[in-house]
C-alpha positions as CSV (number, residue, x, y, z in Angstrom):
1,M,-3.5,-1.4,-21.3
2,R,0.2,-2.4,-20.9
3,Q,-1.0,-5.6,-19.0
4,L,-3.3,-6.5,-21.9
5,L,-0.5,-6.0,-24.4
6,I,1.8,-8.3,-22.5
7,F,-0.9,-10.9,-22.0
8,F,-1.7,-11.1,-25.8
9,L,2.0,-11.3,-26.7
10,L,2.5,-14.2,-24.3
11,I,-0.5,-16.1,-25.5
12,F,0.7,-15.9,-29.0
13,G,4.3,-16.6,-28.0
14,F,3.6,-19.9,-26.3
15,T,3.7,-21.5,-29.8
16,V,7.5,-20.9,-30.0
17,H,10.2,-23.0,-28.4
18,S,10.9,-22.5,-24.7
19,N,13.6,-23.7,-22.3
20,T,14.1,-23.7,-18.6
21,S,16.0,-20.7,-17.2
22,K,19.4,-21.7,-15.9
23,N,22.4,-20.0,-14.3
24,S,25.9,-21.2,-14.2
25,S,26.8,-23.5,-11.2
26,F,28.2,-21.6,-8.2
27,P,31.1,-22.2,-7.7
28,P,32.7,-23.9,-10.7
29,D,33.9,-27.4,-9.9
30,S,37.5,-26.3,-10.4
31,V,37.4,-24.0,-7.4
32,A,35.1,-26.1,-5.2
33,S,38.1,-27.7,-3.4
34,S,39.6,-24.3,-2.4
35,A,38.9,-22.7,1.0
36,Y,38.2,-19.3,-0.5
37,V,38.1,-17.4,-3.8
38,I,39.2,-14.0,-4.9
39,I,37.1,-11.9,-7.3
40,R,39.6,-10.7,-9.9
41,N,37.3,-9.0,-12.4
42,I,33.6,-8.1,-12.9
43,E,32.4,-7.7,-16.4
44,L,29.0,-6.3,-17.4
45,S,27.2,-6.7,-20.8
46,G,23.8,-5.8,-22.1
47,N,23.3,-2.7,-19.9
48,K,23.0,-0.3,-22.8
49,I,21.2,2.3,-20.8
50,T,21.7,1.5,-17.1
51,K,24.7,3.1,-15.5
52,E,27.3,0.7,-14.1
53,R,27.2,2.2,-10.7
54,I,23.5,1.5,-10.4
55,I,24.2,-2.2,-11.1
56,R,27.2,-2.4,-8.7
57,R,25.0,-0.9,-6.0
58,E,23.1,-4.2,-5.8
59,L,26.0,-6.5,-5.8
60,L,27.2,-8.2,-2.6
61,F,30.8,-8.4,-3.9
62,K,33.4,-6.2,-5.7
63,E,36.8,-6.7,-7.3
64,N,39.5,-8.1,-5.0
65,D,37.0,-9.4,-2.5
66,T,38.1,-12.6,-0.7
67,I,35.0,-14.9,-0.2
68,P,34.8,-18.3,1.5
69,V,34.0,-20.9,-1.2
70,N,31.0,-22.2,0.7
71,E,29.5,-18.7,0.5
72,I,30.1,-17.7,-3.1
73,S,27.0,-19.5,-4.4
74,S,24.6,-17.7,-2.1
75,I,26.3,-14.4,-2.7
76,L,26.1,-14.6,-6.4
77,T,22.5,-15.9,-6.3
78,Q,21.4,-13.1,-3.9
79,S,23.2,-10.5,-6.1
80,R,21.2,-11.7,-9.1
81,Q,17.9,-11.5,-7.1
82,N,18.8,-8.0,-6.1
83,L,19.3,-6.9,-9.7
84,V,16.0,-8.6,-10.8
85,N,14.2,-6.8,-8.0
86,T,15.3,-3.4,-9.3
87,S,12.7,-3.9,-12.1
88,L,15.3,-2.6,-14.5
89,F,15.9,-5.9,-16.3
90,N,13.8,-8.7,-17.8
91,I,16.6,-11.3,-17.6
92,V,19.8,-11.4,-15.5
93,H,22.5,-14.0,-15.9
94,I,25.6,-14.4,-13.7
95,D,28.5,-16.6,-14.7
96,S,31.6,-17.3,-12.6
97,I,34.7,-18.4,-14.5
98,P,38.0,-19.6,-13.0
99,V,41.0,-17.6,-14.3
100,N,43.3,-19.9,-16.2
101,N,41.9,-22.9,-14.2
102,S,43.0,-21.2,-11.0
103,P,41.5,-22.7,-7.8
104,I,41.4,-19.3,-6.3
105,L,40.8,-16.5,-8.8
106,L,37.4,-15.9,-10.3
107,D,36.0,-13.6,-13.0
108,V,32.3,-12.8,-12.7
109,K,30.4,-12.0,-15.9
110,L,26.9,-10.4,-15.7
111,S,24.7,-10.2,-18.8
112,F,21.4,-8.3,-18.9
113,T,18.3,-8.0,-21.1
114,E,17.1,-4.5,-20.2
115,R,13.4,-3.6,-20.1
116,W,11.7,-1.1,-22.3
117,Y,11.7,2.0,-20.0
118,V,9.5,4.6,-21.8
119,W,5.8,3.8,-21.7
120,P,3.5,6.3,-23.4
121,V,0.5,4.2,-22.6
122,P,-3.1,5.0,-23.4
123,I,-5.4,4.8,-20.4
124,L,-8.5,2.7,-20.6
125,E,-9.6,1.7,-17.1
126,F,-12.6,1.1,-14.9
127,A,-13.8,3.8,-12.5
128,D,-14.7,1.1,-9.9
129,R,-12.6,-0.3,-7.1
130,N,-11.6,-3.4,-9.2
131,I,-12.5,-5.2,-12.4
132,N,-14.9,-7.5,-10.6
133,E,-17.0,-4.6,-9.3
134,W,-17.2,-3.2,-12.8
135,L,-18.2,-6.6,-14.3
136,K,-21.1,-6.7,-11.9
137,K,-22.4,-3.3,-13.3
138,K,-21.2,-3.5,-16.9
139,D,-21.7,0.3,-17.2
140,W,-19.6,1.5,-20.1
141,N,-20.1,5.1,-18.9
142,R,-17.9,4.2,-16.0
143,I,-14.7,4.3,-18.1
144,N,-11.7,6.5,-17.8
145,Y,-9.4,7.3,-20.8
146,G,-6.3,9.3,-21.4
147,M,-2.6,8.9,-21.5
148,F,0.2,8.5,-19.1
149,L,3.9,8.6,-19.7
150,T,6.1,6.5,-17.4
151,W,9.8,6.9,-18.0
152,N,11.6,4.3,-15.8
153,N,15.4,4.3,-15.5
154,F,15.4,7.9,-16.7
155,R,19.0,8.9,-17.7
156,G,20.0,5.3,-16.8
157,R,20.1,6.2,-13.1
158,R,17.0,4.4,-12.0
159,E,15.1,7.7,-11.8
160,K,11.4,7.7,-12.6
161,L,9.4,10.4,-14.4
162,I,5.6,10.2,-14.6
163,L,3.2,12.4,-16.5
164,F,-0.4,11.3,-15.9
165,T,-3.4,12.7,-17.8
166,R,-6.8,11.0,-17.3
167,F,-10.2,12.1,-18.8
168,G,-13.6,10.5,-18.9
169,F,-15.6,9.5,-15.9
170,D,-12.9,10.7,-13.4
171,Q,-10.2,13.2,-14.3
172,K,-6.7,13.3,-12.9
173,F,-3.5,15.1,-13.8
174,E,-0.2,14.4,-12.1
175,L,3.5,15.0,-12.6
176,S,6.0,13.2,-10.4
177,Y,9.8,12.7,-10.4
178,Q,11.9,10.3,-8.3
179,I,15.6,10.3,-7.9
180,P,16.7,7.2,-5.9
181,Y,20.3,8.3,-5.3
182,I,21.5,11.9,-4.7
183,N,24.7,11.2,-2.8
184,K,28.0,9.5,-3.7
185,K,27.3,6.5,-1.5
186,Q,23.9,6.0,-3.1
187,T,22.0,5.9,0.2
188,W,19.7,8.9,-0.1
189,G,17.0,9.7,-2.6
190,V,14.3,12.3,-3.1
191,G,11.1,12.8,-5.0
192,A,8.3,15.3,-5.6
193,A,4.9,15.3,-7.2
194,G,1.8,17.5,-7.7
195,G,-1.5,17.0,-9.3
196,F,-5.3,17.6,-9.5
197,A,-8.2,15.2,-9.5
198,Q,-11.9,15.6,-9.8
199,N,-14.8,13.1,-9.9
200,H,-18.3,13.2,-11.4
201,E,-19.3,10.4,-9.1
202,I,-18.0,9.6,-5.6
203,A,-18.7,7.1,-2.9
204,Y,-20.1,9.3,-0.1
205,N,-21.0,6.5,2.3
206,S,-21.2,2.7,2.8
207,I,-24.5,1.0,3.6
208,D,-24.8,-2.7,4.1
209,N,-21.1,-2.9,3.4
210,R,-21.5,-1.6,-0.2
211,E,-20.4,1.8,-1.4
212,V,-23.2,4.3,-2.1
213,F,-22.5,6.8,-4.9
214,Y,-23.6,10.4,-5.6
215,R,-23.4,11.5,-9.2
216,D,-23.6,14.9,-10.8
217,E,-23.3,15.2,-14.6
218,N,-22.8,19.0,-14.5
219,I,-20.2,19.6,-11.8
220,S,-17.7,17.5,-10.0
221,P,-18.9,16.6,-6.5
222,K,-15.3,16.2,-5.4
223,Q,-12.1,18.0,-6.3
224,E,-8.7,17.4,-4.8
225,T,-5.4,19.2,-5.3
226,F,-2.2,17.8,-3.9
227,A,1.5,18.2,-3.8
228,Y,4.2,16.3,-1.8
229,T,8.0,16.0,-1.4
230,E,9.6,12.8,-0.2
231,A,13.0,11.3,0.8
232,Y,14.3,7.8,1.0
233,H,17.2,6.3,2.9
234,R,18.6,2.9,1.9
235,K,21.9,2.1,3.5
236,G,22.3,-1.5,2.5
237,I,20.2,-3.8,0.2
238,H,17.2,-4.9,2.1
239,N,16.1,-2.0,4.4
240,M,14.7,1.4,3.6
241,H,13.2,4.4,5.3
242,W,10.6,6.6,3.5
243,F,9.6,10.1,4.5
244,K,6.8,12.1,2.9
245,L,5.4,15.6,3.5
246,K,2.1,16.2,1.6
247,Y,-0.3,19.1,1.2
248,T,-4.0,18.3,0.3
249,D,-6.8,20.6,-0.6
250,L,-10.1,18.7,-0.7
251,D,-13.4,20.3,-2.0
252,V,-16.8,18.7,-2.0
253,T,-20.2,20.1,-2.9
254,D,-22.9,21.0,-0.4
255,S,-24.9,18.0,-1.7
256,V,-22.3,15.6,-0.5
257,I,-22.4,17.0,3.0
258,I,-26.2,16.9,2.9
259,F,-26.2,13.2,2.0
260,N,-23.5,12.4,4.5
261,P,-22.7,15.1,7.1
262,D,-19.9,12.8,8.3
263,Y,-18.1,12.7,4.9
264,S,-15.4,15.2,5.9
265,F,-14.5,17.2,8.9
266,S,-17.8,19.1,9.3
267,P,-19.1,21.7,8.8
268,Y,-16.6,22.3,6.1
269,T,-17.0,21.5,2.4
270,N,-13.3,22.3,2.1
271,N,-10.5,20.6,4.0
272,K,-6.9,21.9,3.7
273,F,-4.2,20.0,5.6
274,F,-0.6,18.9,5.7
275,S,0.2,15.3,6.4
276,L,3.4,13.5,7.5
277,F,4.1,10.0,6.4
278,Y,6.9,7.6,7.5
279,Q,7.4,4.0,6.5
280,Y,10.2,1.5,7.4
281,R,10.5,-1.4,4.9
282,S,12.6,-4.6,5.3
283,D,12.5,-6.8,2.2
284,Y,14.1,-10.2,2.0
285,R,11.9,-11.8,-0.7
286,D,13.6,-13.7,-3.5
287,F,11.6,-12.0,-6.3
288,K,9.4,-9.2,-5.2
289,Q,7.2,-9.5,-8.4
290,Y,6.1,-13.0,-7.3
291,P,7.9,-14.2,-4.2
292,L,8.3,-17.8,-3.3
293,T,10.8,-17.7,-0.4
294,G,11.9,-15.1,2.0
295,H,10.1,-12.5,4.2
296,Y,8.9,-8.9,4.1
297,F,8.0,-6.4,6.8
298,D,6.9,-2.8,6.8
299,A,5.5,-0.4,9.3
300,M,4.1,3.1,8.7
301,I,2.7,6.1,10.5
302,D,0.4,8.5,8.7
303,K,-0.6,11.7,10.5
304,K,-3.1,14.0,8.7
305,G,-3.4,17.5,10.1
306,L,-0.3,19.0,11.5
307,G,-1.9,22.2,12.9
308,F,-0.5,24.5,10.2
309,M,-3.9,25.4,8.7
310,E,-5.8,28.0,10.7
311,G,-9.5,27.2,11.1
312,Q,-9.1,23.6,9.9
313,D,-9.9,20.7,12.3
314,V,-8.3,17.8,10.3
315,N,-6.8,15.4,12.8
316,T,-6.2,11.7,12.1
317,L,-3.5,9.2,12.8
318,D,-3.1,5.8,11.2
319,I,-0.5,3.2,12.2
320,K,-0.2,0.1,10.0
321,A,2.2,-2.9,9.7
322,N,2.6,-5.8,7.3
323,Y,4.5,-9.1,7.6
324,R,4.7,-11.7,4.9
325,Q,6.5,-15.0,5.0
326,Y,7.3,-17.3,2.1
327,N,8.6,-20.8,2.4
328,N,9.4,-23.8,0.1
329,L,7.8,-26.9,1.7
330,G,9.9,-29.2,-0.5
331,G,9.8,-29.9,-4.2
332,R,7.2,-27.8,-6.0
333,F,5.1,-26.9,-3.0
334,Y,5.3,-23.5,-1.4
335,W,3.5,-21.8,1.5
336,A,2.9,-18.0,2.0
337,S,1.2,-16.1,4.8
338,G,0.6,-12.4,5.2
339,L,-0.5,-10.6,8.3
340,T,-1.7,-7.0,8.1
341,G,-2.9,-4.7,10.9
342,K,-4.0,-1.1,11.2
343,V,-5.0,1.0,14.2
344,S,-6.2,4.5,14.4
345,P,-5.6,5.8,18.0
346,I,-7.8,8.8,17.4
347,G,-10.0,6.9,14.9
348,N,-13.3,7.5,16.6
349,S,-13.4,10.9,15.1
350,Q,-12.5,9.9,11.5
351,P,-15.0,11.0,8.9
352,Y,-15.8,8.7,6.0
353,Y,-13.3,10.2,3.5
354,Y,-10.4,9.6,6.0
355,Q,-11.5,6.1,7.1
356,K,-10.4,3.0,5.2
357,G,-11.0,-0.6,6.4
358,L,-10.9,-3.8,4.4
359,G,-11.9,-3.9,0.7
360,Y,-9.5,-1.3,-0.6
361,G,-6.3,-2.0,-2.6
362,R,-4.9,-5.4,-1.7
363,D,-6.3,-5.4,1.8
364,F,-9.4,-7.6,1.5
365,V,-10.6,-11.0,2.4
366,R,-10.9,-13.1,-0.8
367,G,-14.5,-13.9,-1.3
368,Y,-15.6,-10.4,-0.3
369,E,-14.4,-8.5,-3.4
370,F,-17.9,-6.9,-3.7
371,Y,-17.9,-5.5,-0.1
372,V,-16.2,-2.8,1.8
373,I,-15.9,-3.1,5.6
374,D,-15.1,0.3,7.0
375,G,-13.7,0.8,10.4
376,Q,-11.1,2.4,12.6
377,H,-9.0,-0.7,13.2
378,Y,-8.6,-4.0,11.3
379,A,-6.5,-7.2,11.1
380,L,-6.1,-9.4,8.0
381,L,-4.5,-12.9,7.7
382,K,-3.9,-14.4,4.2
383,N,-2.7,-17.9,3.6
384,N,-1.7,-19.7,0.3
385,L,-0.6,-23.2,-0.5
386,K,1.0,-23.2,-3.9
387,F,2.0,-25.9,-6.4
388,E,4.5,-25.0,-9.1
389,L,2.6,-26.2,-12.1
390,V,5.1,-24.8,-14.6
391,S,8.4,-23.7,-13.3
392,M,10.0,-20.4,-14.4
393,R,11.0,-20.7,-18.0
394,E,12.6,-18.4,-20.5
395,F,11.7,-18.4,-24.2
396,S,12.0,-16.2,-27.2
397,L,9.4,-14.6,-29.5
398,D,11.5,-14.7,-32.6
399,F,9.1,-12.6,-34.6
400,I,9.8,-9.6,-32.4
401,P,13.0,-7.8,-33.3
402,S,13.6,-6.1,-29.9
403,D,15.0,-8.3,-27.1
404,K,13.3,-6.0,-24.6
405,F,10.1,-7.8,-25.6
406,S,11.2,-11.0,-27.4
407,K,13.1,-12.5,-24.5
408,L,10.8,-13.3,-21.6
409,Y,9.9,-15.8,-18.9
410,Y,6.7,-17.2,-17.4
411,A,5.5,-19.5,-14.7
412,F,2.1,-21.0,-13.6
413,Y,1.1,-21.9,-10.0
414,L,-2.0,-23.7,-8.7
415,N,-3.0,-22.7,-5.2
416,V,-5.6,-23.1,-2.5
417,F,-6.1,-20.3,0.0
418,A,-7.9,-19.3,3.2
419,D,-8.2,-15.7,4.4
420,F,-9.5,-14.2,7.7
421,G,-10.2,-10.6,8.6
422,Y,-11.7,-8.5,11.4
423,V,-12.7,-4.9,11.4
424,V,-13.4,-2.8,14.5
425,D,-16.1,-0.1,13.8
426,H,-17.4,2.2,16.5
427,R,-19.3,4.6,14.3
428,N,-21.6,2.9,11.8
429,I,-22.4,-0.4,13.3
430,S,-26.0,-0.4,12.1
431,T,-25.1,0.2,8.4
432,N,-21.9,-1.9,8.5
433,P,-23.0,-5.4,9.6
434,L,-19.8,-7.2,8.4
435,A,-17.7,-5.2,10.9
436,N,-17.0,-6.4,14.4
437,D,-17.3,-10.0,13.2
438,I,-14.8,-12.6,11.9
439,L,-14.6,-12.7,8.1
440,A,-13.5,-15.9,6.4
441,G,-13.0,-16.7,2.7
442,Y,-11.4,-19.6,0.9
443,G,-11.0,-21.0,-2.5
444,I,-8.7,-22.2,-5.3
445,G,-6.8,-20.4,-8.0
446,L,-4.3,-20.3,-10.9
447,D,-1.6,-17.7,-10.9
448,F,0.4,-16.6,-14.0
449,A,3.6,-14.6,-13.6
450,T,5.8,-13.2,-16.3
451,Y,8.1,-10.3,-17.2
452,Y,7.5,-6.6,-16.6
453,D,6.1,-7.5,-13.2
454,F,3.0,-8.8,-14.7
455,V,0.9,-11.1,-12.6
456,V,-2.7,-12.3,-13.2
457,R,-4.7,-14.4,-10.8
458,F,-7.8,-16.4,-11.6
459,E,-9.6,-17.5,-8.5
460,Y,-12.9,-19.1,-7.4
461,S,-13.7,-18.2,-3.8
462,F,-16.3,-18.8,-1.1
463,N,-17.2,-16.7,1.9
464,K,-19.1,-17.4,5.2
465,L,-22.2,-15.7,3.8
466,G,-22.7,-18.7,1.5
467,E,-21.7,-16.7,-1.6
468,S,-19.2,-17.8,-4.2
469,G,-17.8,-16.4,-7.4
470,F,-15.0,-16.2,-10.0
471,F,-12.5,-13.3,-9.6
472,I,-9.6,-11.9,-11.6
473,S,-6.8,-9.8,-10.0
474,F,-3.5,-8.3,-11.4
475,M,-1.2,-8.4,-8.3
476,P,0.2,-11.1,-6.0
477,S,-2.3,-12.1,-3.3
478,I,0.4,-12.0,-0.6
């Protein structure tokens, strides 16, 4: 719903005047001849809610720093990118001003247009894996509704509070709270959450690489209660460690086990287990919302079943890694590649509920949006060649009184793409024909990026099965 609101505002807003976003030159000409500069003062404006220490945490400089003049431009530019990537601001400007025309002393002024942080948003969503799957069925009974409250930058300290209530086809209730910094150095953060979810219809198996559903109008075939606590460690700017300890109580009806005895760890209709999750993340992208240059890497380990629950046999291990590279090829042309791999060392014993291959989340080969390819291990390679059709521009919607919505930016990109994937499946080879074979998809698309991390992709793709189709997505492809 929030995405649709932003989209309609933008369509209406294109009738107003727009101008290309610019920053001040770094460094000013008056100091370019000096060997170094000294930051005399840092001035912040526009941060009406965000605490100053949260902003300074992302800066690569402070007062009285001595910086070589040939480095000041990249330091100021990177600091601006760090602030944009906090998702706290719609617009960030940095100006460097010589002090009394001094060739050495600089004052740095940062101005912000903060986002709207409190989103009491009505929920109206599809119960399917993605909008393309729902459009294929057009079943209006498969709609979820409700309300969720997201309070970003809670107390101006970059904390996040989420209250989620969803009714309709699938129900879910969740409360979560994240505190990014709990120590003076702002390197450690914590979070906690708990919730309950139940479904009237669940995918209990995959046949011919399509989900097969079981539905019960009277009871919920699946119920899940969960709670977790987490910790984060971010010493510098780009690297972070994430730890999570989670408890899950999964209940399914006898009918689900009858239809698929391999749905959960048999013979139980109830699985209770603890899981331990760890992820290392290294992020050097220019703008994480829609990156054009830089690189990103993460690696994670997810162990379900720690031996704490007597009489429970849950025991799975997933190891996954992602690497994404973004390059400017010159002028308006950009290249992006992303490589993802997952292995399950004890994966041959994974039941259906615990096993995920390609076709879930952002891990899919374009052209295969209607398919799921389950398996124990997989690899995915995505490639994009982009042309910047409309460069990033700022403009104002003068009829909106709040600058949290009236000042925004947008950009359009044409792209061609080619994706490849491979899934290793040892368990359901006869009902999973796309596994153990190379998947290939390619096509063309138009990407639209704007404020509040909103991205919409319109793509027409082809796959090696001879199929083609038009697809819409709401996240970057790589």
